[in-house]
N, CA, C and O atoms as a printed pandas DataFrame, in Angstrom:
     atom_number atom_name residue_name chain_id  residue_number  x_coord  y_coord  z_coord
0              1         N          MET        A               1  206.959  -87.269   -1.821
1              2        CA          MET        A               1  206.308  -88.368   -1.166
2              3         C          MET        A               1  206.621  -89.659   -1.931
3              4         O          MET        A               1  206.674  -89.663   -3.161
4              5         N          GLN        A               2  206.824  -90.741   -1.200
5              6        CA          GLN        A               2  207.132  -92.028   -1.796
6              7         C          GLN        A               2  206.323  -93.119   -1.103
7              8         O          GLN        A               2  206.258  -93.174    0.125
8              9         N          ILE        A               3  205.712  -93.981   -1.902
9             10        CA          ILE        A               3  204.973  -95.136   -1.381
10            11         C          ILE        A               3  205.663  -96.388   -1.893
11            12         O          ILE        A               3  206.003  -96.474   -3.073
12            13         N          VAL        A               4  205.873  -97.364   -1.008
13            14        CA          VAL        A               4  206.492  -98.632   -1.376
14            15         C          VAL        A               4  205.460  -99.734   -1.218
15            16         O          VAL        A               4  204.825  -99.864   -0.171
16            17         N          GLN        A               5  205.298 -100.529   -2.274
17            18        CA          GLN        A               5  204.319 -101.610   -2.283
18            19         C          GLN        A               5  205.050 -102.925   -2.535
19            20         O          GLN        A               5  205.886 -103.005   -3.435
20            21         N          LYS        A               6  204.747 -103.955   -1.750
21            22        CA          LYS        A               6  205.311 -105.287   -1.965
22            23         C          LYS        A               6  204.536 -105.963   -3.091
23            24         O          LYS        A               6  203.305 -105.983   -3.078
24            25         N          ILE        A               7  205.263 -106.523   -4.071
25            26        CA          ILE        A               7  204.647 -107.181   -5.221
26            27         C          ILE        A               7  205.392 -108.480   -5.528
27            28         O          ILE        A               7  206.431 -108.766   -4.933
28            29         N          ARG        A               8  204.857 -109.250   -6.450
29            30        CA          ARG        A               8  205.568 -110.399   -6.993
30            31         C          ARG        A               8  206.315 -109.929   -8.236
31            32         O          ARG        A               8  205.756 -109.218   -9.071
32            33         N          CYS        A               9  207.572 -110.326   -8.354
33            34        CA          CYS        A               9  208.395 -109.933   -9.489
34            35         C          CYS        A               9  207.809 -110.507  -10.780
35            36         O          CYS        A               9  207.512 -111.700  -10.844
36            37         N          PRO        A              10  207.640 -109.671  -11.807
37            38        CA          PRO        A              10  207.120 -110.180  -13.079
38            39         C          PRO        A              10  208.128 -111.050  -13.830
39            40         O          PRO        A              10  207.766 -111.738  -14.785
40            41         N          ASN        A              11  209.387 -111.021  -13.404
41            42        CA          ASN        A              11  210.440 -111.796  -14.061
42            43         C          ASN        A              11  210.614 -113.183  -13.438
43            44         O          ASN        A              11  210.666 -114.179  -14.159
44            45         N          CYS        A              12  210.706 -113.258  -12.092
45            46        CA          CYS        A              12  211.006 -114.539  -11.441
46            47         C          CYS        A              12  209.947 -114.993  -10.442
47            48         O          CYS        A              12  209.965 -116.150  -10.021
48            49         N          GLY        A              13  209.029 -114.117  -10.053
49            50        CA          GLY        A              13  207.981 -114.489   -9.117
50            51         C          GLY        A              13  208.328 -114.303   -7.652
51            52         O          GLY        A              13  207.480 -114.524   -6.787
52            53         N          SER        A              14  209.558 -113.901   -7.353
53            54        CA          SER        A              14  209.961 -113.649   -5.966
54            55         C          SER        A              14  209.332 -112.348   -5.465
55            56         O          SER        A              14  208.705 -111.616   -6.230
56            57         N          GLU        A              15  209.506 -112.075   -4.185
57            58        CA          GLU        A              15  208.972 -110.837   -3.617
58            59         C          GLU        A              15  209.822 -109.657   -4.068
59            60         O          GLU        A              15  211.039 -109.649   -3.886
60            61         N          GLY        A              16  209.174 -108.672   -4.650
61            62        CA          GLY        A              16  209.847 -107.461   -5.098
62            63         C          GLY        A              16  209.165 -106.241   -4.518
63            64         O          GLY        A              16  208.302 -106.351   -3.646
64            65         N          GLU        A              17  209.559 -105.069   -5.010
65            66        CA          GLU        A              17  208.996 -103.810   -4.519
66            67         C          GLU        A              17  208.638 -102.906   -5.679
67            68         O          GLU        A              17  209.293 -102.910   -6.722
68            69         N          ARG        A              18  207.585 -102.130   -5.477
69            70        CA          ARG        A              18  207.224 -101.077   -6.421
70            71         C          ARG        A              18  207.220  -99.768   -5.656
71            72         O          ARG        A              18  206.515  -99.618   -4.658
72            73         N          HIS        A              19  208.008  -98.830   -6.130
73            74        CA          HIS        A              19  208.135  -97.518   -5.497
74            75         C          HIS        A              19  207.417  -96.487   -6.363
75            76         O          HIS        A              19  207.703  -96.358   -7.553
76            77         N          TYR        A              20  206.488  -95.760   -5.762
77            78        CA          TYR        A              20  205.796  -94.672   -6.444
78            79         C          TYR        A              20  206.446  -93.369   -5.997
79            80         O          TYR        A              20  206.336  -92.990   -4.831
80            81         N          LEU        A              21  207.124  -92.680   -6.918
81            82        CA          LEU        A              21  207.844  -91.446   -6.622
82            83         C          LEU        A              21  207.034  -90.276   -7.185
83            84         O          LEU        A              21  207.137  -89.959   -8.370
84            85         N          TYR        A              22  206.236  -89.641   -6.339
85            86        CA          TYR        A              22  205.291  -88.634   -6.800
86            87         C          TYR        A              22  205.947  -87.370   -7.320
87            88         O          TYR        A              22  205.476  -86.807   -8.309
88            89         N          HIS        A              23  207.022  -86.899   -6.689
89            90        CA          HIS        A              23  207.650  -85.644   -7.113
90            91         C          HIS        A              23  208.244  -85.739   -8.509
91            92         O          HIS        A              23  208.198  -84.773   -9.269
92            93         N          SER        A              24  208.797  -86.889   -8.850
93            94        CA          SER        A              24  209.383  -87.060  -10.176
94            95         C          SER        A              24  208.444  -87.768  -11.144
95            96         O          SER        A              24  208.810  -87.977  -12.300
96            97         N          GLN        A              25  207.242  -88.143  -10.705
97            98        CA          GLN        A              25  206.221  -88.817  -11.501
98            99         C          GLN        A              25  206.754  -90.117  -12.114
99           100         O          GLN        A              25  206.535  -90.399  -13.292
100          101         N          LEU        A              26  207.457  -90.903  -11.290
101          102        CA          LEU        A              26  208.033  -92.159  -11.741
102          103         C          LEU        A              26  207.548  -93.317  -10.884
103          104         O          LEU        A              26  207.197  -93.142   -9.717
104          105         N          THR        A              27  207.534  -94.495  -11.479
105          106        CA          THR        A              27  207.278  -95.736  -10.767
106          107         C          THR        A              27  208.476  -96.640  -11.008
107          108         O          THR        A              27  208.848  -96.895  -12.153
108          109         N          ARG        A              28  209.085  -97.129   -9.920
109          110        CA          ARG        A              28  210.253  -98.010  -10.032
110          111         C          ARG        A              28  209.882  -99.376   -9.462
111          112         O          ARG        A              28  209.529  -99.491   -8.289
112          113         N          THR        A              29  209.964 -100.413  -10.300
113          114        CA          THR        A              29  209.697 -101.781   -9.888
114          115         C          THR        A              29  211.025 -102.515   -9.872
115          116         O          THR        A              29  211.764 -102.488  -10.856
116          117         N          GLN        A              30  211.336 -103.179   -8.749
117          118        CA          GLN        A              30  212.634 -103.839   -8.639
118          119         C          GLN        A              30  212.525 -105.131   -7.852
119          120         O          GLN        A              30  211.639 -105.299   -7.014
120          121         N          CYS        A              31  213.459 -106.053   -8.145
121          122        CA          CYS        A              31  213.516 -107.338   -7.467
122          123         C          CYS        A              31  214.967 -107.606   -7.068
123          124         O          CYS        A              31  215.840 -107.653   -7.935
124          125         N          PRO        A              32  215.241 -107.782   -5.767
125          126        CA          PRO        A              32  216.612 -108.053   -5.336
126          127         C          PRO        A              32  217.071 -109.479   -5.665
127          128         O          PRO        A              32  218.273 -109.743   -5.691
128          129         N          THR        A              33  216.149 -110.384   -5.913
129          130        CA          THR        A              33  216.506 -111.777   -6.184
130          131         C          THR        A              33  217.091 -111.958   -7.582
131          132         O          THR        A              33  218.144 -112.577   -7.735
132          133         N          CYS        A              34  216.419 -111.422   -8.604
133          134        CA          CYS        A              34  216.886 -111.628   -9.982
134          135         C          CYS        A              34  217.435 -110.364  -10.626
135          136         O          CYS        A              34  217.822 -110.398  -11.794
136          137         N          ASP        A              35  217.482 -109.251   -9.902
137          138        CA          ASP        A              35  218.028 -107.983  -10.382
138          139         C          ASP        A              35  217.143 -107.320  -11.444
139          140         O          ASP        A              35  217.643 -106.560  -12.272
140          141         N          TYR        A              36  215.841 -107.599  -11.427
141          142        CA          TYR        A              36  214.890 -106.977  -12.353
142          143         C          TYR        A              36  214.714 -105.507  -11.983
143          144         O          TYR        A              36  214.675 -105.158  -10.803
144          145         N          LEU        A              37  214.608 -104.649  -12.994
145          146        CA          LEU        A              37  214.375 -103.224  -12.770
146          147         C          LEU        A              37  213.544 -102.663  -13.919
147          148         O          LEU        A              37  213.835 -102.922  -15.087
148          149         N          MET        A              38  212.520 -101.902  -13.587
149          150        CA          MET        A              38  211.782 -101.158  -14.596
150          151         C          MET        A              38  211.364  -99.825  -14.003
151          152         O          MET        A              38  210.733  -99.771  -12.948
152          153         N          ILE        A              39  211.720  -98.758  -14.686
153          154        CA          ILE        A              39  211.340  -97.405  -14.285
154          155         C          ILE        A              39  210.449  -96.856  -15.382
155          156         O          ILE        A              39  210.831  -96.838  -16.553
156          157         N          SER        A              40  209.256  -96.408  -15.002
157          158        CA          SER        A              40  208.315  -95.879  -15.991
158          159         C          SER        A              40  207.710  -94.574  -15.501
159          160         O          SER        A              40  207.695  -94.285  -14.304
160          161         N          CYS        A              41  207.215  -93.799  -16.446
161          162        CA          CYS        A              41  206.562  -92.529  -16.142
162          163         C          CYS        A              41  205.143  -92.810  -15.671
163          164         O          CYS        A              41  204.397  -93.525  -16.341
164          165         N          THR        A              42  204.767  -92.259  -14.536
165          166        CA          THR        A              42  203.429  -92.463  -13.981
166          167         C          THR        A              42  202.369  -91.777  -14.842
167          168         O          THR        A              42  201.250  -92.275  -14.967
168          169         N          ARG        A              43  202.713  -90.664  -15.419
169          170        CA          ARG        A              43  201.754  -89.870  -16.193
170          171         C          ARG        A              43  201.475  -90.474  -17.572
171          172         O          ARG        A              43  200.318  -90.574  -17.978
172          173         N          THR        A              44  202.533  -90.878  -18.300
173          174        CA          THR        A              44  202.364  -91.364  -19.673
174          175         C          THR        A              44  202.411  -92.883  -19.797
175          176         O          THR        A              44  201.906  -93.439  -20.772
176          177         N          GLY        A              45  203.014  -93.561  -18.816
177          178        CA          GLY        A              45  203.160  -95.010  -18.877
178          179         C          GLY        A              45  204.352  -95.476  -19.679
179          180         O          GLY        A              45  204.560  -96.681  -19.822
180          181         N          ARG        A              46  205.142  -94.559  -20.206
181          182        CA          ARG        A              46  206.311  -94.911  -21.010
182          183         C          ARG        A              46  207.430  -95.461  -20.139
183          184         O          ARG        A              46  207.663  -94.991  -19.025
184          185         N          VAL        A              47  208.113  -96.460  -20.667
185          186        CA          VAL        A              47  209.245  -97.053  -19.956
186          187         C          VAL        A              47  210.470  -96.179  -20.171
187          188         O          VAL        A              47  210.822  -95.859  -21.307
188          189         N          ILE        A              48  211.120  -95.792  -19.075
189          190        CA          ILE        A              48  212.303  -94.945  -19.141
190          191         C          ILE        A              48  213.565  -95.798  -19.105
191          192         O          ILE        A              48  214.518  -95.544  -19.841
192          193         N          GLU        A              49  213.562  -96.801  -18.252
193          194        CA          GLU        A              49  214.700  -97.704  -18.151
194          195         C          GLU        A              49  214.182  -99.079  -17.749
195          196         O          GLU        A              49  213.257  -99.192  -16.944
196          197         N          ALA        A              50  214.785 -100.124  -18.314
197          198        CA          ALA        A              50  214.367 -101.486  -17.975
198          199         C          ALA        A              50  215.562 -102.424  -18.068
199          200         O          ALA        A              50  216.412 -102.297  -18.950
200          201         N          TYR        A              51  215.604 -103.361  -17.142
201          202        CA          TYR        A              51  216.632 -104.392  -17.130
202          203         C          TYR        A              51  216.002 -105.649  -16.561
203          204         O          TYR        A              51  215.555 -105.669  -15.415
204          205         N          ALA        A              52  215.971 -106.699  -17.372
205          206        CA          ALA        A              52  215.361 -107.951  -16.937
206          207         C          ALA        A              52  216.254 -109.106  -17.384
207          208         O          ALA        A              52  216.104 -109.601  -18.501
208          209         N          PRO        A              53  217.173 -109.537  -16.535
209          210        CA          PRO        A              53  218.038 -110.642  -16.913
210          211         C          PRO        A              53  217.234 -111.927  -17.124
211          212         O          PRO        A              53  216.328 -112.243  -16.353
212          213         N          GLY        A              54  217.577 -112.641  -18.158
213          214        CA          GLY        A              54  216.868 -113.893  -18.437
214          215         C          GLY        A              54  215.712 -113.746  -19.400
215          216         O          GLY        A              54  215.179 -114.756  -19.860
216          217         N          ILE        A              55  215.298 -112.522  -19.729
217          218        CA          ILE        A              55  214.247 -112.296  -20.711
218          219         C          ILE        A              55  214.911 -111.815  -21.986
219          220         O          ILE        A              55  215.559 -110.768  -21.994
220          221         N          LEU        A              56  214.756 -112.563  -23.051
221          222        CA          LEU        A              56  215.356 -112.197  -24.328
222          223         C          LEU        A              56  214.506 -111.164  -25.043
223          224         O          LEU        A              56  213.282 -111.285  -25.089
224          225         N          ALA        A              57  215.154 -110.145  -25.603
225          226        CA          ALA        A              57  214.457 -109.106  -26.342
226          227         C          ALA        A              57  214.364 -109.500  -27.806
227          228         O          ALA        A              57  215.294 -110.093  -28.352
228          229         N          ARG        A              58  213.256 -109.175  -28.437
229          230        CA          ARG        A              58  213.097 -109.426  -29.873
230          231         C          ARG        A              58  213.972 -108.453  -30.649
231          232         O          ARG        A              58  214.203 -107.322  -30.222
232          233         N          ARG        A              59  214.452 -108.916  -31.797
233          234        CA          ARG        A              59  215.267 -108.028  -32.651
234          235         C          ARG        A              59  214.566 -107.772  -33.951
235          236         O          ARG        A              59  215.087 -107.051  -34.802
């Protein structure tokens, strides 16, 4: 089962989508405008994959 929710992108503020993938226990948040992507585990909250152009990572 999959549920798709319309959200505001946390990176650019444009309209994005959040997909809840129950069988794999994942949540995928994506934005077609700025190419933002974050995949996290629904059960633990851990980030599995993330890509946010324009946001600098601390070193």
